[in-house]
Backbone atoms as SQL, in Angstrom:
CREATE TABLE atoms (id INTEGER PRIMARY KEY, chain TEXT, resi INTEGER, resn TEXT, atom TEXT, x REAL, y REAL, z REAL);
INSERT INTO atoms VALUES
  (1, 'A', 1, 'MET', 'N', 0.829, -1.324, 0.288),
  (2, 'A', 1, 'MET', 'CA', 0.028, -0.120, 0.111),
  (3, 'A', 1, 'MET', 'C', 0.807, 1.247, 0.194),
  (4, 'A', 2, 'ALA', 'N', 0.756, 2.348, -0.600),
  (5, 'A', 2, 'ALA', 'CA', 1.023, 3.281, -1.663),
  (6, 'A', 2, 'ALA', 'C', 0.967, 4.056, 0.493),
  (7, 'A', 3, 'ALA', 'N', 2.424, 4.493, 0.703),
  (8, 'A', 3, 'ALA', 'CA', 2.218, 6.269, 2.137),
  (9, 'A', 3, 'ALA', 'C', 1.603, 7.390, 0.735),
  (10, 'A', 4, 'GLY', 'N', 1.203, 7.671, 2.024),
  (11, 'A', 4, 'GLY', 'CA', 0.122, 8.702, 2.556),
  (12, 'A', 4, 'GLY', 'C', 0.949, 10.105, 2.259),
  (13, 'A', 5, 'MET', 'N', 0.352, 11.285, 1.418),
  (14, 'A', 5, 'MET', 'CA', 0.825, 12.834, 1.379),
  (15, 'A', 5, 'MET', 'C', 1.621, 12.840, 3.195),
  (16, 'A', 6, 'THR', 'N', 2.426, 13.535, 3.071),
  (17, 'A', 6, 'THR', 'CA', 3.433, 14.141, 4.406),
  (18, 'A', 6, 'THR', 'C', 3.131, 15.830, 4.829),
  (19, 'A', 7, 'LYS', 'N', 2.843, 15.733, 5.515),
  (20, 'A', 7, 'LYS', 'CA', 3.131, 17.160, 6.321),
  (21, 'A', 7, 'LYS', 'C', 3.303, 18.123, 4.765),
  (22, 'A', 8, 'THR', 'N', 5.162, 18.077, 4.702),
  (23, 'A', 8, 'THR', 'CA', 5.552, 18.717, 3.878),
  (24, 'A', 8, 'THR', 'C', 5.127, 19.075, 2.465),
  (25, 'A', 9, 'GLN', 'N', 4.714, 18.032, 1.886),
  (26, 'A', 9, 'GLN', 'CA', 4.317, 17.721, 1.017),
  (27, 'A', 9, 'GLN', 'C', 2.560, 17.609, 0.087),
  (28, 'A', 10, 'LEU', 'N', 1.835, 18.461, 1.668),
  (29, 'A', 10, 'LEU', 'CA', 0.191, 18.692, 1.567),
  (30, 'A', 10, 'LEU', 'C', 1.369, 20.179, 1.499),
  (31, 'A', 11, 'VAL', 'N', 2.477, 20.788, 2.675),
  (32, 'A', 11, 'VAL', 'CA', 2.303, 22.414, 2.982),
  (33, 'A', 11, 'VAL', 'C', 2.994, 22.881, 1.134),
  (34, 'A', 12, 'ARG', 'N', 2.809, 21.905, 0.346),
  (35, 'A', 12, 'ARG', 'CA', 4.116, 22.704, -0.867),
  (36, 'A', 12, 'ARG', 'C', 3.158, 22.250, -1.303),
  (37, 'A', 13, 'HIS', 'N', 1.961, 21.472, -1.350),
  (38, 'A', 13, 'HIS', 'CA', 0.670, 21.565, -2.688),
  (39, 'A', 13, 'HIS', 'C', 0.168, 22.342, -1.665),
  (40, 'A', 14, 'LEU', 'N', -0.531, 23.305, -1.329),
  (41, 'A', 14, 'LEU', 'CA', -1.345, 23.886, -0.637),
  (42, 'A', 14, 'LEU', 'C', -1.000, 25.834, -1.011),
  (43, 'A', 15, 'ALA', 'N', 0.601, 25.698, -1.571),
  (44, 'A', 15, 'ALA', 'CA', 1.040, 26.974, -1.638),
  (45, 'A', 15, 'ALA', 'C', 1.178, 27.431, -3.335),
  (46, 'A', 16, 'GLU', 'N', 1.764, 25.738, -4.271),
  (47, 'A', 16, 'GLU', 'CA', 1.959, 26.039, -5.434),
  (48, 'A', 16, 'GLU', 'C', 0.111, 26.733, -6.054),
  (49, 'A', 17, 'LYS', 'N', -0.773, 25.746, -5.293),
  (50, 'A', 17, 'LYS', 'CA', -2.327, 25.959, -5.973),
  (51, 'A', 17, 'LYS', 'C', -2.520, 26.881, -5.332),
  (52, 'A', 18, 'LEU', 'N', -2.503, 27.268, -4.591),
  (53, 'A', 18, 'LEU', 'CA', -3.461, 28.992, -3.519),
  (54, 'A', 18, 'LEU', 'C', -2.244, 29.806, -4.175),
  (55, 'A', 19, 'GLU', 'N', -0.970, 29.824, -4.758),
  (56, 'A', 19, 'GLU', 'CA', -0.038, 31.073, -4.885),
  (57, 'A', 19, 'GLU', 'C', -0.186, 32.308, -3.295),
  (58, 'A', 20, 'LEU', 'N', 1.202, 30.880, -2.645),
  (59, 'A', 20, 'LEU', 'CA', 1.160, 30.888, -1.127),
  (60, 'A', 20, 'LEU', 'C', 2.479, 30.549, -0.577),
  (61, 'A', 21, 'THR', 'N', 2.782, 31.225, -0.110),
  (62, 'A', 21, 'THR', 'CA', 4.247, 31.186, 0.703),
  (63, 'A', 21, 'THR', 'C', 3.979, 29.644, 2.262),
  (64, 'A', 22, 'ASN', 'N', 5.785, 29.147, 1.342),
  (65, 'A', 22, 'ASN', 'CA', 4.864, 27.697, 2.581),
  (66, 'A', 22, 'ASN', 'C', 4.696, 28.332, 3.464),
  (67, 'A', 23, 'LYS', 'N', 5.303, 28.918, 3.596),
  (68, 'A', 23, 'LYS', 'CA', 5.144, 29.110, 5.961),
  (69, 'A', 23, 'LYS', 'C', 3.637, 29.748, 5.569),
  (70, 'A', 24, 'GLN', 'N', 2.910, 30.206, 5.201),
  (71, 'A', 24, 'GLN', 'CA', 1.092, 30.762, 5.052),
  (72, 'A', 24, 'GLN', 'C', 0.735, 28.835, 4.992),
  (73, 'A', 25, 'SER', 'N', 1.519, 28.944, 4.459),
  (74, 'A', 25, 'SER', 'CA', 0.208, 27.459, 4.044),
  (75, 'A', 25, 'SER', 'C', -0.132, 26.731, 5.400),
  (76, 'A', 26, 'ALA', 'N', 1.678, 26.069, 5.269),
  (77, 'A', 26, 'ALA', 'CA', 1.376, 25.453, 6.852),
  (78, 'A', 26, 'ALA', 'C', 1.405, 26.323, 8.455),
  (79, 'A', 27, 'ALA', 'N', 1.026, 27.443, 7.923),
  (80, 'A', 27, 'ALA', 'CA', 0.018, 28.226, 9.214),
  (81, 'A', 27, 'ALA', 'C', -1.185, 28.082, 9.670),
  (82, 'A', 28, 'PHE', 'N', -1.847, 28.336, 8.058),
  (83, 'A', 28, 'PHE', 'CA', -3.198, 27.906, 7.949),
  (84, 'A', 28, 'PHE', 'C', -3.458, 26.067, 8.380),
  (85, 'A', 29, 'LEU', 'N', -2.760, 25.255, 8.286),
  (86, 'A', 29, 'LEU', 'CA', -2.733, 23.568, 8.324),
  (87, 'A', 29, 'LEU', 'C', -3.165, 23.424, 9.797),
  (88, 'A', 30, 'ASP', 'N', -1.409, 23.719, 10.992),
  (89, 'A', 30, 'ASP', 'CA', -2.032, 24.448, 12.124),
  (90, 'A', 30, 'ASP', 'C', -2.722, 25.027, 12.920),
  (91, 'A', 31, 'LEU', 'N', -3.767, 25.727, 12.313),
  (92, 'A', 31, 'LEU', 'CA', -4.323, 27.116, 12.474),
  (93, 'A', 31, 'LEU', 'C', -5.935, 25.998, 12.903),
  (94, 'A', 32, 'LEU', 'N', -5.875, 24.715, 11.065),
  (95, 'A', 32, 'LEU', 'CA', -7.146, 23.854, 10.252),
  (96, 'A', 32, 'LEU', 'C', -6.689, 23.387, 12.057),
  (97, 'A', 33, 'ALA', 'N', -5.717, 22.226, 12.698),
  (98, 'A', 33, 'ALA', 'CA', -6.265, 21.249, 13.402),
  (99, 'A', 33, 'ALA', 'C', -6.511, 21.674, 14.487),
  (100, 'A', 34, 'GLU', 'N', -5.780, 22.781, 15.285),
  (101, 'A', 34, 'GLU', 'CA', -6.287, 23.582, 16.626),
  (102, 'A', 34, 'GLU', 'C', -7.296, 23.453, 17.152),
  (103, 'A', 35, 'THR', 'N', -8.251, 24.447, 15.687),
  (104, 'A', 35, 'THR', 'CA', -9.913, 24.605, 15.347),
  (105, 'A', 35, 'THR', 'C', -10.431, 23.784, 15.351),
  (106, 'A', 36, 'ALA', 'N', -10.549, 22.732, 14.896),
  (107, 'A', 36, 'ALA', 'CA', -10.662, 21.478, 14.711),
  (108, 'A', 36, 'ALA', 'C', -10.791, 20.493, 16.321),
  (109, 'A', 37, 'VAL', 'N', -9.381, 21.105, 16.787),
  (110, 'A', 37, 'VAL', 'CA', -9.535, 20.315, 18.081),
  (111, 'A', 37, 'VAL', 'C', -10.197, 21.044, 19.417),
  (112, 'A', 38, 'LYS', 'N', -9.485, 22.423, 19.464),
  (113, 'A', 38, 'LYS', 'CA', -10.562, 22.988, 19.953),
  (114, 'A', 38, 'LYS', 'C', -12.203, 22.040, 19.599),
  (115, 'A', 39, 'GLU', 'N', -12.760, 22.772, 18.881),
  (116, 'A', 39, 'GLU', 'CA', -14.234, 22.941, 18.234),
  (117, 'A', 39, 'GLU', 'C', -14.792, 21.523, 19.052),
  (118, 'A', 40, 'THR', 'N', -14.175, 20.660, 18.357),
  (119, 'A', 40, 'THR', 'CA', -14.337, 19.313, 18.719),
  (120, 'A', 40, 'THR', 'C', -14.429, 19.356, 20.759),
  (121, 'A', 41, 'LYS', 'N', -14.051, 19.295, 20.892),
  (122, 'A', 41, 'LYS', 'CA', -13.035, 19.806, 22.499),
  (123, 'A', 41, 'LYS', 'C', -14.292, 20.446, 23.011),
  (124, 'A', 42, 'LYS', 'N', -14.792, 21.207, 23.118),
  (125, 'A', 42, 'LYS', 'CA', -15.706, 22.137, 23.209),
  (126, 'A', 42, 'LYS', 'C', -17.573, 21.954, 22.971),
  (127, 'A', 43, 'ASN', 'N', -18.119, 21.604, 22.174),
  (128, 'A', 43, 'ASN', 'CA', -18.972, 21.610, 21.213),
  (129, 'A', 43, 'ASN', 'C', -19.392, 20.198, 20.663),
  (130, 'A', 44, 'GLY', 'N', -18.870, 19.549, 20.878),
  (131, 'A', 44, 'GLY', 'CA', -18.277, 17.976, 20.205),
  (132, 'A', 44, 'GLY', 'C', -18.280, 17.491, 19.516),
  (133, 'A', 45, 'VAL', 'N', -18.454, 18.100, 18.543),
  (134, 'A', 45, 'VAL', 'CA', -18.260, 18.215, 16.979),
  (135, 'A', 45, 'VAL', 'C', -17.550, 19.395, 15.799),
  (136, 'A', 46, 'PHE', 'N', -16.849, 19.094, 15.071),
  (137, 'A', 46, 'PHE', 'CA', -15.766, 19.749, 14.095),
  (138, 'A', 46, 'PHE', 'C', -16.790, 19.466, 12.454),
  (139, 'A', 47, 'VAL', 'N', -16.789, 20.241, 11.555),
  (140, 'A', 47, 'VAL', 'CA', -17.405, 19.868, 10.402),
  (141, 'A', 47, 'VAL', 'C', -16.639, 20.390, 9.906),
  (142, 'A', 48, 'ILE', 'N', -16.366, 19.471, 8.597),
  (143, 'A', 48, 'ILE', 'CA', -14.928, 19.948, 7.344),
  (144, 'A', 48, 'ILE', 'C', -15.558, 19.906, 5.755),
  (145, 'A', 49, 'PRO', 'N', -16.695, 21.096, 6.067),
  (146, 'A', 49, 'PRO', 'CA', -17.767, 21.412, 4.572),
  (147, 'A', 49, 'PRO', 'C', -16.582, 19.946, 3.570),
  (148, 'A', 50, 'GLY', 'N', -17.747, 18.485, 3.057),
  (149, 'A', 50, 'GLY', 'CA', -17.064, 18.641, 1.697),
  (150, 'A', 50, 'GLY', 'C', -16.225, 17.005, 2.229),
  (151, 'A', 51, 'LEU', 'N', -15.395, 17.384, 3.339),
  (152, 'A', 51, 'LEU', 'CA', -15.493, 15.824, 4.069),
  (153, 'A', 51, 'LEU', 'C', -15.393, 15.298, 5.214),
  (154, 'A', 52, 'GLY', 'N', -15.406, 15.684, 5.901),
  (155, 'A', 52, 'GLY', 'CA', -16.096, 14.986, 7.184),
  (156, 'A', 52, 'GLY', 'C', -16.570, 15.347, 8.354),
  (157, 'A', 53, 'ARG', 'N', -16.914, 15.091, 9.157),
  (158, 'A', 53, 'ARG', 'CA', -16.962, 15.730, 10.708),
  (159, 'A', 53, 'ARG', 'C', -16.404, 14.953, 11.900),
  (160, 'A', 54, 'LEU', 'N', -15.202, 15.539, 12.425),
  (161, 'A', 54, 'LEU', 'CA', -14.747, 14.707, 14.190),
  (162, 'A', 54, 'LEU', 'C', -15.980, 14.962, 15.408),
  (163, 'A', 55, 'VAL', 'N', -15.409, 13.929, 15.706),
  (164, 'A', 55, 'VAL', 'CA', -17.244, 13.938, 16.285),
  (165, 'A', 55, 'VAL', 'C', -17.083, 13.546, 17.955),
  (166, 'A', 56, 'LYS', 'N', -17.141, 13.971, 19.057),
  (167, 'A', 56, 'LYS', 'CA', -16.373, 13.539, 20.016),
  (168, 'A', 56, 'LYS', 'C', -17.794, 11.933, 20.737),
  (169, 'A', 57, 'ALA', 'N', -17.617, 11.021, 21.434),
  (170, 'A', 57, 'ALA', 'CA', -18.337, 10.347, 21.898),
  (171, 'A', 57, 'ALA', 'C', -18.186, 9.781, 23.114),
  (172, 'A', 58, 'GLU', 'N', -19.152, 9.671, 23.866),
  (173, 'A', 58, 'GLU', 'CA', -18.261, 8.430, 24.315),
  (174, 'A', 58, 'GLU', 'C', -18.771, 6.905, 24.900),
  (175, 'A', 59, 'ARG', 'N', -18.086, 6.145, 24.669),
  (176, 'A', 59, 'ARG', 'CA', -18.236, 4.583, 25.744),
  (177, 'A', 59, 'ARG', 'C', -18.286, 4.567, 26.678),
  (178, 'A', 60, 'LYS', 'N', -19.449, 2.877, 26.800),
  (179, 'A', 60, 'LYS', 'CA', -19.574, 2.949, 28.095),
  (180, 'A', 60, 'LYS', 'C', -19.133, 1.535, 28.819),
  (181, 'A', 61, 'ALA', 'N', -18.614, 2.261, 29.568),
  (182, 'A', 61, 'ALA', 'CA', -18.057, 0.607, 30.837),
  (183, 'A', 61, 'ALA', 'C', -18.561, -0.914, 29.553),
  (184, 'A', 62, 'ARG', 'N', -18.107, -1.609, 30.144),
  (185, 'A', 62, 'ARG', 'CA', -17.685, -3.181, 28.898),
  (186, 'A', 62, 'ARG', 'C', -17.476, -4.090, 29.380),
  (187, 'A', 63, 'ILE', 'N', -17.863, -4.559, 29.409),
  (188, 'A', 63, 'ILE', 'CA', -16.902, -6.707, 29.658),
  (189, 'A', 63, 'ILE', 'C', -16.535, -6.558, 27.956),
  (190, 'A', 64, 'GLY', 'N', -14.504, -6.358, 28.524),
  (191, 'A', 64, 'GLY', 'CA', -14.363, -7.228, 27.688),
  (192, 'A', 64, 'GLY', 'C', -12.726, -8.690, 28.113),
  (193, 'A', 65, 'ARG', 'N', -12.969, -8.677, 27.158),
  (194, 'A', 65, 'ARG', 'CA', -11.182, -10.599, 27.416),
  (195, 'A', 65, 'ARG', 'C', -10.185, -10.817, 27.025),
  (196, 'A', 66, 'ASN', 'N', -9.559, -10.614, 28.392),
  (197, 'A', 66, 'ASN', 'CA', -7.905, -11.101, 27.791),
  (198, 'A', 66, 'ASN', 'C', -7.165, -11.582, 25.939),
  (199, 'A', 67, 'PRO', 'N', -7.010, -11.718, 25.701),
  (200, 'A', 67, 'PRO', 'CA', -7.021, -13.011, 24.113),
  (201, 'A', 67, 'PRO', 'C', -5.960, -14.382, 24.792),
  (202, 'A', 68, 'GLN', 'N', -5.765, -13.340, 26.005),
  (203, 'A', 68, 'GLN', 'CA', -3.642, -13.958, 25.562),
  (204, 'A', 68, 'GLN', 'C', -4.572, -15.467, 26.750),
  (205, 'A', 69, 'THR', 'N', -5.010, -14.837, 27.802),
  (206, 'A', 69, 'THR', 'CA', -5.898, -16.135, 29.132),
  (207, 'A', 69, 'THR', 'C', -6.169, -15.884, 28.630),
  (208, 'A', 70, 'GLY', 'N', -7.525, -15.985, 27.844),
  (209, 'A', 70, 'GLY', 'CA', -9.370, -15.704, 27.526),
  (210, 'A', 70, 'GLY', 'C', -10.532, -14.876, 29.562),
  (211, 'A', 71, 'GLU', 'N', -9.559, -14.556, 30.295),
  (212, 'A', 71, 'GLU', 'CA', -10.046, -13.847, 31.421),
  (213, 'A', 71, 'GLU', 'C', -10.643, -12.858, 31.470),
  (214, 'A', 72, 'THR', 'N', -11.459, -12.348, 31.966),
  (215, 'A', 72, 'THR', 'CA', -12.684, -11.737, 31.495),
  (216, 'A', 72, 'THR', 'C', -13.092, -10.481, 32.255),
  (217, 'A', 73, 'ILE', 'N', -12.817, -9.721, 31.585),
  (218, 'A', 73, 'ILE', 'CA', -12.045, -7.882, 32.012),
  (219, 'A', 73, 'ILE', 'C', -13.067, -6.917, 32.442),
  (220, 'A', 74, 'LYS', 'N', -12.714, -5.999, 33.222),
  (221, 'A', 74, 'LYS', 'CA', -13.757, -4.715, 33.048),
  (222, 'A', 74, 'LYS', 'C', -12.616, -3.819, 32.327),
  (223, 'A', 75, 'ILE', 'N', -13.561, -2.911, 31.322),
  (224, 'A', 75, 'ILE', 'CA', -13.103, -1.724, 30.152),
  (225, 'A', 75, 'ILE', 'C', -13.975, -0.935, 31.334),
  (226, 'A', 76, 'LYS', 'N', -13.210, 0.435, 31.852),
  (227, 'A', 76, 'LYS', 'CA', -13.459, 1.378, 31.869),
  (228, 'A', 76, 'LYS', 'C', -14.320, 1.800, 30.868),
  (229, 'A', 77, 'ALA', 'N', -15.292, 3.388, 30.851),
  (230, 'A', 77, 'ALA', 'CA', -16.208, 4.117, 29.844),
  (231, 'A', 77, 'ALA', 'C', -15.005, 5.118, 29.176),
  (232, 'A', 78, 'LYS', 'N', -15.522, 5.963, 28.939),
  (233, 'A', 78, 'LYS', 'CA', -14.313, 6.834, 27.782),
  (234, 'A', 78, 'LYS', 'C', -15.002, 7.066, 26.961),
  (235, 'A', 79, 'THR', 'N', -14.222, 8.398, 27.192),
  (236, 'A', 79, 'THR', 'CA', -14.675, 9.450, 25.794),
  (237, 'A', 79, 'THR', 'C', -13.476, 9.178, 24.844),
  (238, 'A', 80, 'VAL', 'N', -14.267, 9.259, 23.445),
  (239, 'A', 80, 'VAL', 'CA', -13.255, 8.755, 22.630),
  (240, 'A', 80, 'VAL', 'C', -13.372, 9.907, 21.196),
  (241, 'A', 81, 'VAL', 'N', -13.142, 9.706, 20.409),
  (242, 'A', 81, 'VAL', 'CA', -12.769, 10.955, 18.665),
  (243, 'A', 81, 'VAL', 'C', -13.080, 10.008, 17.907),
  (244, 'A', 82, 'LYS', 'N', -13.751, 10.685, 17.227),
  (245, 'A', 82, 'LYS', 'CA', -14.234, 9.387, 15.874),
  (246, 'A', 82, 'LYS', 'C', -14.261, 10.721, 14.398),
  (247, 'A', 83, 'PHE', 'N', -14.434, 10.240, 13.811),
  (248, 'A', 83, 'PHE', 'CA', -14.041, 10.509, 11.313),
  (249, 'A', 83, 'PHE', 'C', -15.283, 10.149, 11.124),
  (250, 'A', 84, 'ARG', 'N', -16.128, 10.760, 11.370),
  (251, 'A', 84, 'ARG', 'CA', -17.450, 10.807, 9.847),
  (252, 'A', 84, 'ARG', 'C', -17.311, 10.726, 8.441),
  (253, 'A', 85, 'VAL', 'N', -16.863, 10.561, 7.268),
  (254, 'A', 85, 'VAL', 'CA', -16.558, 10.340, 5.779),
  (255, 'A', 85, 'VAL', 'C', -17.429, 11.379, 5.649),
  (256, 'A', 86, 'ALA', 'N', -17.897, 12.469, 4.953),
  (257, 'A', 86, 'ALA', 'CA', -19.072, 13.036, 4.357),
  (258, 'A', 86, 'ALA', 'C', -19.269, 11.938, 3.773),
  (259, 'A', 87, 'LYS', 'N', -20.687, 12.390, 3.028),
  (260, 'A', 87, 'LYS', 'CA', -20.979, 11.323, 1.875),
  (261, 'A', 87, 'LYS', 'C', -20.342, 11.460, 0.589),
  (262, 'A', 88, 'ALA', 'N', -20.456, 12.519, 0.099),
  (263, 'A', 88, 'ALA', 'CA', -19.870, 13.373, -0.895),
  (264, 'A', 88, 'ALA', 'C', -18.514, 12.790, -1.106),
  (265, 'A', 89, 'ALA', 'N', -17.596, 12.732, -0.309),
  (266, 'A', 89, 'ALA', 'CA', -16.317, 12.726, -0.354),
  (267, 'A', 89, 'ALA', 'C', -15.987, 11.151, -0.739),
  (268, 'A', 90, 'LYS', 'N', -17.087, 9.949, 0.016),
  (269, 'A', 90, 'LYS', 'CA', -17.217, 8.877, 0.055),
  (270, 'A', 90, 'LYS', 'C', -17.217, 8.351, -1.174),
  (271, 'A', 91, 'ASP', 'N', -18.553, 9.145, -1.054),
  (272, 'A', 91, 'ASP', 'CA', -19.029, 8.377, -3.094),
  (273, 'A', 91, 'ASP', 'C', -17.608, 8.519, -3.773),
  (274, 'A', 92, 'THR', 'N', -17.463, 9.916, -3.635),
  (275, 'A', 92, 'THR', 'CA', -15.997, 10.420, -4.651),
  (276, 'A', 92, 'THR', 'C', -15.129, 9.312, -4.782),
  (277, 'A', 93, 'ILE', 'N', -14.925, 8.769, -3.779),
  (278, 'A', 93, 'ILE', 'CA', -13.398, 7.904, -3.271),
  (279, 'A', 93, 'ILE', 'C', -13.562, 6.576, -3.606),
  (280, 'A', 94, 'ALA', 'N', -15.012, 6.498, -3.225),
  (281, 'A', 94, 'ALA', 'CA', -15.429, 4.636, -3.661),
  (282, 'A', 94, 'ALA', 'C', -16.990, 4.688, -3.646),
  (283, 'A', 95, 'PRO', 'N', -17.104, 4.849, -5.234),
  (284, 'A', 95, 'PRO', 'CA', -18.862, 4.404, -5.247),
  (285, 'A', 95, 'PRO', 'C', -19.472, 3.746, -4.779),
  (286, 'A', 96, 'PRO', 'N', -20.207, 3.665, -4.947),
  (287, 'A', 96, 'PRO', 'CA', -21.193, 2.576, -4.161),
  (288, 'A', 96, 'PRO', 'C', -21.857, 1.482, -5.874),
  (289, 'A', 97, 'LYS', 'N', -21.422, 0.004, -5.883),
  (290, 'A', 97, 'LYS', 'CA', -21.704, -0.690, -6.726),
  (291, 'A', 97, 'LYS', 'C', -22.987, -0.731, -7.353),
  (292, 'A', 98, 'LYS', 'N', -24.037, -0.465, -8.664),
  (293, 'A', 98, 'LYS', 'CA', -24.879, -1.044, -8.630),
  (294, 'A', 98, 'LYS', 'C', -24.749, -2.411, -8.643);
């Protein structure tokens, strides 16, 4: 499987397409990431139109099993972050089969 774009490659690509400096496009990416984290923490959701949304979700406590010993263990409740891909992006990347 091929590796994805690195941050440096993404910064250069944005700078080239938007006619910005590498420093400006890196600052934009950093600001976007910072804003996404703050808004998700504060409101529980952050939407990037056309791409998807970051969602904060609560997981209930549950009973699990240690795979090595088979012993039953208690797994505590916790907060997790999920990324839900927008339908438009999902359909473009992996079109539904007919």
